[in-house]
DRENGU-802318 format. One record per residue (C-alpha): residue number from 1; residue in one letter; y, x, z. Coordinates in nm, 2 decimals. Layout:
+-----+-----+--------+--------+--------+
!   n ! res !      Y !      X !      Z !
+-----+-----+--------+--------+--------+
! NUM !   A !      Y !      X !      Z !
...
+-----+-----+--------+--------+--------+
This chain:
+-----+-----+--------+--------+--------+
!   n ! res !      Y !      X !      Z !
+-----+-----+--------+--------+--------+
!   1 !   X !  -5.83 ! -14.52 !   1.10 !
!   2 !   X !  -5.93 ! -14.17 !   1.01 !
!   3 !   X !  -6.04 ! -14.29 !   0.67 !
!   4 !   X !  -5.68 ! -14.35 !   0.57 !
!   5 !   X !  -5.56 ! -14.00 !   0.67 !
!   6 !   X !  -5.68 ! -13.83 !   0.36 !
!   7 !   X !  -5.51 ! -14.06 !   0.10 !
!   8 !   X !  -5.20 ! -14.07 !   0.32 !
!   9 !   X !  -5.18 ! -13.69 !   0.33 !
!  10 !   X !  -5.25 ! -13.67 !  -0.04 !
!  11 !   X !  -4.97 ! -13.92 !  -0.12 !
!  12 !   X !  -4.73 ! -13.74 !   0.12 !
!  13 !   X !  -4.80 ! -13.41 !  -0.05 !
!  14 !   X !  -4.74 ! -13.57 !  -0.39 !
!  15 !   X !  -4.40 ! -13.70 !  -0.29 !
!  16 !   X !  -4.30 ! -13.36 !  -0.13 !
!  17 !   X !  -4.43 ! -13.16 !  -0.42 !
!  18 !   X !  -4.26 ! -13.37 !  -0.69 !
!  19 !   X !  -3.93 ! -13.39 !  -0.50 !
!  20 !   X !  -3.93 ! -13.01 !  -0.45 !
!  21 !   X !  -4.00 ! -12.96 !  -0.82 !
!  22 !   X !  -3.71 ! -13.20 !  -0.91 !
!  23 !   X !  -3.47 ! -13.03 !  -0.68 !
!  24 !   X !  -3.58 ! -12.69 !  -0.82 !
!  25 !   X !  -3.53 ! -12.80 !  -1.18 !
!  26 !   X !  -3.18 ! -12.95 !  -1.11 !
!  27 !   X !  -3.08 ! -12.65 !  -0.90 !
!  28 !   X !  -2.92 ! -12.89 !  -0.65 !
!  29 !   X !  -2.78 ! -12.83 !  -0.30 !
!  30 !   X !  -3.12 ! -12.88 !  -0.12 !
!  31 !   X !  -3.29 ! -12.62 !  -0.34 !
!  32 !   X !  -3.01 ! -12.37 !  -0.27 !
!  33 !   X !  -2.99 ! -12.43 !   0.10 !
!  34 !   X !  -3.37 ! -12.45 !   0.17 !
!  35 !   X !  -3.52 ! -12.21 !  -0.07 !
!  36 !   X !  -3.70 ! -11.93 !   0.10 !
!  37 !   X !  -3.67 ! -11.73 !  -0.22 !
!  38 !   X !  -3.36 ! -11.56 !  -0.36 !
!  39 !   X !  -3.15 ! -11.79 !  -0.57 !
!  40 !   X !  -2.85 ! -11.71 !  -0.79 !
!  41 !   X !  -2.64 ! -11.97 !  -0.97 !
!  42 !   X !  -2.36 ! -11.91 !  -1.22 !
!  43 !   X !  -2.19 ! -12.20 !  -1.40 !
!  44 !   X !  -1.91 ! -12.30 !  -1.63 !
!  45 !   X !  -1.80 ! -12.66 !  -1.59 !
!  46 !   X !  -1.57 ! -12.88 !  -1.78 !
!  47 !   X !  -1.46 ! -13.21 !  -1.64 !
!  48 !   X !  -1.26 ! -13.45 !  -1.86 !
!  49 !   X !  -1.14 ! -13.81 !  -1.83 !
!  50 !   X !  -1.07 ! -13.96 !  -1.49 !
!  51 !   X !  -1.03 ! -13.70 !  -1.22 !
!  52 !   X !  -1.07 ! -13.40 !  -1.45 !
!  53 !   X !  -0.82 ! -13.16 !  -1.60 !
!  54 !   X !  -1.03 ! -13.06 !  -1.91 !
!  55 !   X !  -1.03 ! -12.69 !  -1.81 !
!  56 !   X !  -1.33 ! -12.47 !  -1.77 !
!  57 !   X !  -1.42 ! -12.41 !  -1.40 !
!  58 !   X !  -1.62 ! -12.10 !  -1.30 !
!  59 !   X !  -1.86 ! -12.15 !  -1.00 !
!  60 !   X !  -2.10 ! -11.90 !  -0.85 !
!  61 !   X !  -2.33 ! -11.87 !  -0.55 !
!  62 !   X !  -2.62 ! -11.65 !  -0.44 !
!  63 !   X !  -2.87 ! -11.68 !  -0.16 !
!  64 !   X !  -3.06 ! -11.35 !  -0.14 !
!  65 !   X !  -3.33 ! -11.28 !   0.12 !
!  66 !   X !  -3.32 ! -10.94 !   0.27 !
!  67 !   X !  -3.63 ! -10.71 !   0.26 !
!  68 !   X !  -3.84 ! -10.65 !   0.57 !
!  69 !   X !  -3.70 ! -10.95 !   0.75 !
!  70 !   X !  -3.99 ! -11.20 !   0.67 !
!  71 !   X !  -3.73 ! -11.40 !   0.47 !
!  72 !   X !  -3.54 ! -11.49 !   0.78 !
!  73 !   X !  -3.23 ! -11.30 !   0.70 !
!  74 !   X !  -3.03 ! -11.39 !   0.39 !
!  75 !   X !  -2.71 ! -11.26 !   0.23 !
!  76 !   X !  -2.49 ! -11.53 !   0.09 !
!  77 !   X !  -2.22 ! -11.50 !  -0.17 !
!  78 !   X !  -2.04 ! -11.81 !  -0.29 !
!  79 !   X !  -1.72 ! -11.93 !  -0.45 !
!  80 !   X !  -1.50 ! -12.16 !  -0.24 !
!  81 !   X !  -1.73 ! -12.18 !   0.06 !
!  82 !   X !  -1.50 ! -12.43 !   0.24 !
!  83 !   X !  -1.55 ! -12.68 !  -0.05 !
!  84 !   X !  -1.93 ! -12.67 !  -0.03 !
!  85 !   X !  -1.96 ! -12.83 !   0.32 !
!  86 !   X !  -2.03 ! -13.19 !   0.20 !
!  87 !   X !  -2.33 ! -13.09 !  -0.02 !
!  88 !   X !  -2.16 ! -13.20 !  -0.34 !
!  89 !   X !  -2.26 ! -12.99 !  -0.65 !
!  90 !   X !  -2.02 ! -12.72 !  -0.77 !
!  91 !   X !  -1.92 ! -12.92 !  -1.08 !
!  92 !   X !  -1.73 ! -13.16 !  -0.85 !
!  93 !   X !  -1.51 ! -12.89 !  -0.71 !
!  94 !   X !  -1.17 ! -12.82 !  -0.85 !
!  95 !   X !  -0.97 ! -12.49 !  -0.85 !
!  96 !   X !  -0.60 ! -12.44 !  -0.94 !
!  97 !   X !  -0.56 ! -12.08 !  -1.05 !
!  98 !   X !  -0.58 ! -12.04 !  -1.43 !
!  99 !   X !  -0.68 ! -11.71 !  -1.60 !
! 100 !   X !  -0.76 ! -11.70 !  -1.97 !
! 101 !   X !  -0.81 ! -12.08 !  -1.98 !
! 102 !   X !  -1.08 ! -12.05 !  -1.71 !
! 103 !   X !  -1.01 ! -12.16 !  -1.35 !
! 104 !   X !  -1.15 ! -11.89 !  -1.13 !
! 105 !   X !  -1.24 ! -11.96 !  -0.77 !
! 106 !   X !  -0.96 ! -11.98 !  -0.51 !
! 107 !   X !  -1.18 ! -11.79 !  -0.26 !
! 108 !   X !  -1.50 ! -11.60 !  -0.22 !
! 109 !   X !  -1.73 ! -11.62 !   0.08 !
! 110 !   X !  -1.97 ! -11.35 !   0.20 !
! 111 !   X !  -2.20 ! -11.44 !   0.49 !
! 112 !   X !  -2.52 ! -11.34 !   0.67 !
! 113 !   X !  -2.77 ! -11.62 !   0.74 !
! 114 !   X !  -3.06 ! -11.64 !   0.98 !
! 115 !   X !  -3.31 ! -11.91 !   0.90 !
! 116 !   X !  -3.63 ! -12.05 !   1.04 !
! 117 !   X !  -3.86 ! -12.28 !   0.85 !
! 118 !   X !  -4.20 ! -12.44 !   0.87 !
! 119 !   X !  -4.38 ! -12.39 !   0.55 !
! 120 !   X !  -4.64 ! -12.66 !   0.61 !
! 121 !   X !  -4.51 ! -12.98 !   0.44 !
! 122 !   X !  -4.16 ! -12.81 !   0.43 !
! 123 !   X !  -4.09 ! -13.03 !   0.73 !
! 124 !   X !  -3.84 ! -12.82 !   0.93 !
! 125 !   X !  -3.56 ! -12.59 !   0.82 !
! 126 !   X !  -3.29 ! -12.44 !   1.05 !
! 127 !   X !  -3.02 ! -12.19 !   0.95 !
! 128 !   X !  -2.70 ! -12.04 !   1.10 !
! 129 !   X !  -2.43 ! -11.85 !   0.90 !
! 130 !   X !  -2.15 ! -11.62 !   1.00 !
! 131 !   X !  -1.92 ! -11.48 !   0.73 !
! 132 !   X !  -1.59 ! -11.39 !   0.59 !
! 133 !   X !  -1.38 ! -11.58 !   0.33 !
! 134 !   X !  -1.17 ! -11.36 !   0.10 !
! 135 !   X !  -0.86 ! -11.53 !  -0.05 !
! 136 !   X !  -0.62 ! -11.29 !  -0.21 !
! 137 !   X !  -0.52 ! -11.04 !   0.06 !
! 138 !   X !  -0.62 ! -11.29 !   0.33 !
! 139 !   X !  -0.96 ! -11.25 !   0.51 !
! 140 !   X !  -1.08 ! -11.52 !   0.75 !
! 141 !   X !  -1.40 ! -11.57 !   0.94 !
! 142 !   X !  -1.62 ! -11.89 !   0.92 !
! 143 !   X !  -1.94 ! -12.01 !   1.08 !
! 144 !   X !  -2.19 ! -12.28 !   0.98 !
! 145 !   X !  -2.52 ! -12.41 !   1.11 !
! 146 !   X !  -2.76 ! -12.65 !   0.94 !
! 147 !   X !  -3.09 ! -12.82 !   1.02 !
! 148 !   X !  -3.32 ! -13.06 !   0.84 !
! 149 !   X !  -3.64 ! -13.24 !   0.92 !
! 150 !   X !  -3.86 ! -13.46 !   0.70 !
! 151 !   X !  -4.11 ! -13.72 !   0.80 !
! 152 !   X !  -4.36 ! -13.88 !   0.55 !
! 153 !   X !  -4.47 ! -14.23 !   0.62 !
! 154 !   X !  -4.67 ! -14.48 !   0.41 !
! 155 !   X !  -4.54 ! -14.43 !   0.05 !
! 156 !   X !  -4.20 ! -14.29 !   0.15 !
! 157 !   X !  -4.05 ! -13.97 !   0.29 !
! 158 !   X !  -3.74 ! -13.96 !   0.51 !
! 159 !   X !  -3.54 ! -13.64 !   0.54 !
! 160 !   X !  -3.25 ! -13.60 !   0.79 !
! 161 !   X !  -3.00 ! -13.32 !   0.76 !
! 162 !   X !  -2.72 ! -13.22 !   0.99 !
! 163 !   X !  -2.45 ! -12.95 !   0.94 !
! 164 !   X !  -2.17 ! -12.83 !   1.16 !
! 165 !   X !  -1.91 ! -12.57 !   1.05 !
! 166 !   X !  -1.56 ! -12.42 !   1.10 !
! 167 !   X !  -1.32 ! -12.29 !   0.84 !
! 168 !   X !  -0.96 ! -12.19 !   0.89 !
! 169 !   X !  -0.86 ! -12.42 !   0.60 !
! 170 !   X !  -1.03 ! -12.74 !   0.71 !
! 171 !   X !  -1.10 ! -12.67 !   1.08 !
! 172 !   X !  -1.42 ! -12.79 !   1.25 !
! 173 !   X !  -1.64 ! -13.04 !   1.07 !
! 174 !   X !  -1.98 ! -13.21 !   1.06 !
! 175 !   X !  -2.19 ! -13.36 !   0.79 !
! 176 !   X !  -2.49 ! -13.59 !   0.84 !
! 177 !   X !  -2.72 ! -13.70 !   0.56 !
! 178 !   X !  -3.04 ! -13.91 !   0.54 !
! 179 !   X !  -3.26 ! -13.93 !   0.23 !
! 180 !   X !  -3.53 ! -14.18 !   0.16 !
! 181 !   X !  -3.76 ! -14.09 !  -0.12 !
! 182 !   X !  -4.03 ! -14.29 !  -0.30 !
! 183 !   X !  -4.25 ! -14.17 !  -0.59 !
! 184 !   X !  -4.24 ! -14.46 !  -0.84 !
! 185 !   X !  -4.47 ! -14.28 !  -1.08 !
! 186 !   X !  -4.57 ! -13.92 !  -1.15 !
! 187 !   X !  -4.26 ! -13.85 !  -1.36 !
! 188 !   X !  -4.01 ! -14.08 !  -1.17 !
! 189 !   X !  -3.87 ! -14.03 !  -0.82 !
! 190 !   X !  -3.64 ! -14.28 !  -0.63 !
! 191 !   X !  -3.40 ! -14.13 !  -0.37 !
! 192 !   X !  -3.14 ! -14.32 !  -0.15 !
! 193 !   X !  -2.89 ! -14.08 !   0.01 !
! 194 !   X !  -2.65 ! -14.17 !   0.29 !
! 195 !   X !  -2.39 ! -13.91 !   0.37 !
! 196 !   X !  -2.11 ! -13.90 !   0.63 !
! 197 !   X !  -1.86 ! -13.61 !   0.67 !
! 198 !   X !  -1.62 ! -13.58 !   0.96 !
! 199 !   X !  -1.33 ! -13.33 !   0.97 !
! 200 !   X !  -1.13 ! -13.27 !   1.29 !
! 201 !   X !  -0.80 ! -13.23 !   1.10 !
! 202 !   X !  -0.84 ! -13.56 !   0.92 !
! 203 !   X !  -0.99 ! -13.75 !   1.21 !
! 204 !   X !  -1.18 ! -13.96 !   0.95 !
! 205 !   X !  -1.53 ! -14.02 !   0.82 !
! 206 !   X !  -1.58 ! -13.97 !   0.45 !
! 207 !   X !  -1.88 ! -14.19 !   0.36 !
! 208 !   X !  -2.10 ! -14.19 !   0.05 !
! 209 !   X !  -2.41 ! -14.38 !  -0.06 !
! 210 !   X !  -2.61 ! -14.27 !  -0.36 !
! 211 !   X !  -2.90 ! -14.46 !  -0.52 !
! 212 !   X !  -3.07 ! -14.21 !  -0.76 !
! 213 !   X !  -3.36 ! -14.22 !  -1.00 !
! 214 !   X !  -3.49 ! -13.88 !  -1.13 !
! 215 !   X !  -3.70 ! -13.89 !  -1.44 !
! 216 !   X !  -3.89 ! -13.59 !  -1.59 !
! 217 !   X !  -3.91 ! -13.64 !  -1.96 !
! 218 !   X !  -4.07 ! -13.31 !  -2.05 !
! 219 !   X !  -4.09 ! -12.96 !  -1.92 !
! 220 !   X !  -3.75 ! -12.89 !  -2.07 !
! 221 !   X !  -3.57 ! -13.22 !  -2.01 !
! 222 !   X !  -3.49 ! -13.44 !  -1.71 !
! 223 !   X !  -3.26 ! -13.74 !  -1.64 !
! 224 !   X !  -3.07 ! -13.85 !  -1.33 !
! 225 !   X !  -2.95 ! -14.22 !  -1.31 !
! 226 !   X !  -2.72 ! -14.27 !  -1.02 !
! 227 !   X !  -2.50 ! -14.54 !  -0.87 !
! 228 !   X !  -2.26 ! -14.44 !  -0.59 !
! 229 !   X !  -2.03 ! -14.61 !  -0.34 !
! 230 !   X !  -1.76 ! -14.40 !  -0.16 !
! 231 !   X !  -1.55 ! -14.50 !   0.13 !
! 232 !   X !  -1.36 ! -14.39 !   0.44 !
! 233 !   X !  -1.36 ! -14.51 !   0.81 !
! 234 !   X !  -0.98 ! -14.49 !   0.88 !
! 235 !   X !  -0.75 ! -14.67 !   0.91 !
! 236 !   X !  -1.03 ! -14.92 !   0.86 !
! 237 !   X !  -1.37 ! -14.91 !   0.70 !
! 238 !   X !  -1.32 ! -14.96 !   0.33 !
! 239 !   X !  -1.47 ! -14.87 !  -0.01 !
! 240 !   X !  -1.25 ! -14.64 !  -0.22 !
! 241 !   X !  -1.46 ! -14.58 !  -0.53 !
! 242 !   X !  -1.77 ! -14.68 !  -0.72 !
! 243 !   X !  -1.94 ! -14.45 !  -0.97 !
! 244 !   X !  -2.22 ! -14.51 !  -1.22 !
! 245 !   X !  -2.35 ! -14.21 !  -1.41 !
! 246 !   X !  -2.63 ! -14.06 !  -1.61 !
! 247 !   X !  -2.70 ! -13.69 !  -1.60 !
! 248 !   X !  -2.89 ! -13.53 !  -1.88 !
! 249 !   X !  -3.03 ! -13.18 !  -1.80 !
! 250 !   X !  -3.18 ! -12.96 !  -2.07 !
! 251 !   X !  -3.34 ! -12.62 !  -2.03 !
! 252 !   X !  -3.18 ! -12.42 !  -2.31 !
! 253 !   X !  -3.37 ! -12.09 !  -2.27 !
! 254 !   X !  -3.68 ! -11.99 !  -2.09 !
! 255 !   X !  -3.66 ! -12.09 !  -1.72 !
! 256 !   X !  -3.30 ! -11.98 !  -1.64 !
! 257 !   X !  -3.04 ! -12.13 !  -1.87 !
! 258 !   X !  -2.96 ! -12.50 !  -1.85 !
! 259 !   X !  -2.70 ! -12.74 !  -1.99 !
! 260 !   X !  -2.59 ! -13.07 !  -1.83 !
! 261 !   X !  -2.41 ! -13.37 !  -1.99 !
! 262 !   X !  -2.29 ! -13.62 !  -1.73 !
! 263 !   X !  -2.10 ! -13.93 !  -1.85 !
! 264 !   X !  -1.96 ! -14.15 !  -1.58 !
! 265 !   X !  -1.80 ! -14.49 !  -1.52 !
! 266 !   X !  -1.55 ! -14.46 !  -1.23 !
! 267 !   X !  -1.41 ! -14.77 !  -1.05 !
! 268 !   X !  -1.13 ! -14.64 !  -0.81 !
! 269 !   X !  -0.95 ! -14.87 !  -0.56 !
! 270 !   X !  -0.62 ! -14.70 !  -0.64 !
! 271 !   X !  -0.66 ! -14.85 !  -0.99 !
! 272 !   X !  -0.77 ! -15.19 !  -0.86 !
! 273 !   X !  -1.13 ! -15.09 !  -0.94 !
! 274 !   X !  -1.07 ! -15.10 !  -1.31 !
! 275 !   X !  -1.31 ! -14.91 !  -1.53 !
! 276 !   X !  -1.23 ! -14.54 !  -1.60 !
! 277 !   X !  -1.43 ! -14.29 !  -1.80 !
! 278 !   X !  -1.52 ! -13.94 !  -1.71 !
! 279 !   X !  -1.74 ! -13.67 !  -1.86 !
! 280 !   X !  -1.87 ! -13.35 !  -1.70 !
! 281 !   X !  -2.04 ! -13.08 !  -1.90 !
! 282 !   X !  -2.20 ! -12.78 !  -1.73 !
! 283 !   X !  -2.36 ! -12.46 !  -1.86 !
! 284 !   X !  -2.57 ! -12.30 !  -1.59 !
! 285 !   X !  -2.76 ! -11.97 !  -1.55 !
! 286 !   X !  -2.99 ! -11.99 !  -1.25 !
! 287 !   X !  -3.23 ! -11.72 !  -1.13 !
! 288 !   X !  -3.49 ! -11.72 !  -0.85 !
! 289 !   X !  -3.82 ! -11.55 !  -0.80 !
! 290 !   X !  -3.99 ! -11.80 !  -1.03 !
! 291 !   X !  -3.74 ! -11.76 !  -1.32 !
+-----+-----+--------+--------+--------+
């Protein structure tokens, strides 16, 4: 059986390496949470059509490793930290305060993170945060903890993530996520993501299933094809929305300026699952030690 170890390890490394590169290019939640390098993201987002107000939304976050700590201590700065708990990207978040036609964040979070990771195969990542949320003249503490573990098998990789947190606005909560990944070809990755979020105040599970295909077109361009089903557990298990979308991401300048165009078809239960249109556009500046 030892003769199959080498090709199995090679294939596992291929999946892990390509998935890491994809997450890095898209600057998604996993890249932000698990990067052992400093990451800074600034974005202007405009959501129009169903669920959007057509305004520009400003989002920002930074994960900075502190010197002389072997990258185990990080300083975090992020807009609307209590809205980031489900792992959804910043463009899905909404704010309400308008200044000069740009919606600025309702709150700013500042936290210190301790993290532990296993560099080999990027299998294990653990982190714990303690911080303060500043909202006007109000200052409130918050805490978070997150763990992830990945297991390669055959031609797939499974990654399990678990997060627990407490904020004064939403109370205690927990998010569980499982990703199944398969490399269809060198430029194409398939990922199935199952996500469940529980909040104590709501006493309800918010459920989401994503089927995603990431395609690298060139060193400047990538596409994400995604179909999603969203539901809740109370008062009974039911689907509340379907979404079909294509996200086009283009590297505008060098390795740090990106532009996204994300047309969507939304089928909400509140509209008897009739077809609705939405369009998200995002200009992002992203820096890390490789950019």
